[in-house]
C-alpha angles and dihedrals in degrees: 000000000000119000110203120198116186098198142043120309114200118195110203122201111292091018115130129209102198115203093154095133105089093225096050122097133173126212122194132173091220131012126192117192125194130197112283095016111132137224120194116196123187119217124192105206094203096046117033118206118263091218136021121283090229123035123185112185105183118018137359119198115199128195114269094214124025134007143280117237112244112190118190114203113198122204131182134050118310114236126194113257096006111153118182138161116231120192109229106174142353117210138167110284090232094056095105091245114129137159087256095058100028092104091049091064102032130051102206126207128178138159120281118261095058130096108204132199128169136230134184130208122191124206111207092194095058097028089229132124124209122210117211132196110216107208118201106190107207100169127073118215 
């Protein structure tokens, strides 16, 4: 299910945007994040999303001091040597968010048993960049 929001969503401290169901995504024109707000993103290991859990089409405002909590909830059976890309969020390419400063803005937590790295892909036609979590499952259950 996609939840469209055609305005500005402002996440105050201690506010949670819960996208923990793997099939749920949220699209907003503008998103403003404050320190200690929280995003929860669900990831189905066996079936990666086809689009990002969170899509911001116009403007992303990031905290100037401190980080947003980004919790990754993994579902599905772990399989040895499974490596998959999972789209987390799509934001305007000019939003000052890059792979290099991703960890400066987001404090990331995820279950044990996964080694995570991150990738970004920019689309010049749309002017948007998508951030991916690359999950290397190194534990069999």
